[in-house]
C-alpha positions as CSV (number, residue, x, y, z in Angstrom):
1,M,41.9,-82.7,-158.9
2,S,38.8,-84.9,-159.1
3,W,38.1,-88.6,-159.8
4,A,37.3,-87.7,-163.4
5,T,40.6,-85.8,-163.9
6,T,42.7,-88.4,-162.1
7,L,41.2,-91.3,-164.1
8,A,41.7,-89.3,-167.4
9,A,45.3,-88.6,-166.5
10,L,46.1,-92.2,-165.6
11,T,44.3,-93.7,-168.6
12,G,46.1,-91.1,-170.7
13,L,49.5,-92.5,-169.8
14,T,51.6,-93.5,-172.8
15,V,53.1,-97.0,-172.2
16,T,55.5,-98.1,-174.9
17,G,54.1,-101.3,-176.6
18,V,50.5,-100.9,-175.5
19,K,48.2,-101.1,-178.5
20,R,44.9,-100.0,-176.8
21,T,43.9,-98.2,-173.7
22,Y,40.4,-98.5,-172.3
23,T,38.8,-96.0,-169.9
24,Y,36.9,-98.9,-168.3
25,Q,37.4,-102.6,-167.6
26,P,36.4,-104.5,-170.7
27,Q,34.4,-107.7,-170.5
28,Q,36.5,-109.3,-173.3
29,I,39.4,-108.3,-175.4
30,G,40.7,-109.3,-178.8
31,S,44.3,-110.5,-179.4
32,A,44.8,-107.6,-181.9
33,D,44.3,-105.2,-179.0
34,L,47.1,-106.7,-176.8
35,P,48.9,-105.5,-174.9
36,C,46.2,-103.3,-173.5
37,L,45.7,-101.1,-170.4
38,F,42.6,-100.3,-168.3
39,P,41.7,-99.0,-164.8
40,A,40.0,-101.2,-162.2
41,L,37.5,-99.7,-159.8
42,P,39.1,-97.0,-157.6
43,T,39.2,-96.3,-153.9
44,G,40.1,-93.1,-152.1
45,E,40.0,-91.0,-149.0
46,G,39.9,-87.4,-147.9
47,S,40.8,-85.4,-144.8
48,I,39.2,-82.3,-143.3
49,A,41.1,-79.4,-141.8
50,T,41.2,-79.2,-138.0
51,F,42.9,-76.4,-136.0
52,G,44.6,-74.9,-139.1
53,S,46.0,-78.0,-140.6
54,I,45.9,-78.7,-144.4
55,S,42.4,-79.1,-145.6
56,N,40.8,-81.1,-148.3
57,L,43.7,-83.4,-148.9
58,R,42.5,-86.3,-151.2
59,V,44.2,-89.6,-151.9
60,Y,43.1,-91.4,-155.0
61,R,44.0,-95.1,-155.3
62,L,43.3,-97.5,-158.1
63,N,44.7,-100.4,-160.0
64,L,45.9,-100.0,-163.6
65,V,45.9,-103.4,-165.4
66,L,48.2,-104.0,-168.3
67,V,47.2,-107.2,-170.1
68,V,50.1,-108.7,-171.8
69,E,48.9,-111.9,-173.5
70,P,46.7,-115.0,-172.9
71,V,48.1,-117.5,-170.4
72,L,47.6,-120.4,-172.9
73,Q,49.6,-118.6,-175.7
74,S,53.3,-119.0,-176.3
75,T,55.9,-120.6,-174.0
76,A,56.7,-119.8,-170.4
77,Q,60.0,-118.2,-171.4
78,S,58.2,-116.0,-174.0
79,K,55.6,-114.9,-171.4
80,W,58.4,-114.1,-168.9
81,T,60.3,-112.0,-171.5
82,N,57.2,-110.2,-172.7
83,A,56.0,-109.4,-169.1
84,T,59.5,-108.2,-168.1
85,E,59.6,-105.8,-171.1
86,M,56.2,-104.5,-170.3
87,L,57.2,-104.1,-166.6
88,D,60.0,-101.7,-167.7
89,A,57.8,-99.8,-170.0
90,F,55.0,-99.5,-167.4
91,A,57.4,-98.3,-164.7
92,T,58.8,-95.7,-167.1
93,A,55.3,-94.4,-167.9
94,L,54.2,-94.3,-164.3
95,E,57.4,-92.4,-163.2
96,G,56.8,-89.8,-165.9
97,G,53.2,-89.1,-165.0
98,V,51.0,-87.8,-162.2
99,V,51.6,-90.8,-159.9
100,D,52.9,-90.2,-156.4
101,S,53.6,-93.9,-155.7
102,Y,53.0,-97.3,-157.3
103,T,53.6,-101.0,-156.8
104,L,53.8,-103.5,-159.7
105,R,53.0,-107.2,-159.7
106,V,52.5,-109.8,-162.4
107,E,49.4,-112.0,-162.0
108,E,46.7,-113.8,-164.0
109,T,43.5,-111.9,-164.6
110,L,40.3,-113.3,-166.1
111,L,38.5,-111.3,-168.8
112,G,35.4,-113.1,-170.1
113,D,36.4,-116.8,-170.0
114,T,40.1,-116.2,-170.9
115,P,42.9,-116.0,-168.4
116,Y,45.6,-113.5,-169.2
117,V,49.1,-112.6,-168.0
118,A,48.7,-109.1,-166.6
119,I,50.8,-106.5,-164.8
120,V,48.8,-104.7,-162.1
121,A,50.0,-101.3,-160.9
122,E,48.6,-100.2,-157.5
123,V,48.7,-96.5,-158.0
124,E,48.3,-93.6,-155.6
125,V,47.8,-89.9,-156.4
126,T,47.5,-87.2,-153.8
127,A,45.9,-83.9,-154.5
């Protein structure tokens, strides 16, 4: 596995309800593309074999960001309901894919000059 194949697999996840998936972090998004999904910049590590141990084990880590809706749109209750529905859909997609572990959190993210309600998945893939 490589960074390219890992990113392709993760941005290829099918999350129920997501209208658009980007292979990069967009600078701005339109409301017609919401909810949308994109990867944030990745990190990773590798290990080298010593004395017969497993060699070339790589750990790929990155955040997948699922943007739900603008913060200033709709009511607090609606935002909570929409985020909760997307949390379930996101978890289902992550559990059915190439991911070894993940953590989900809901937060505000800024794209352009607009704050959005977003779900961030801290994802780890080992190869």
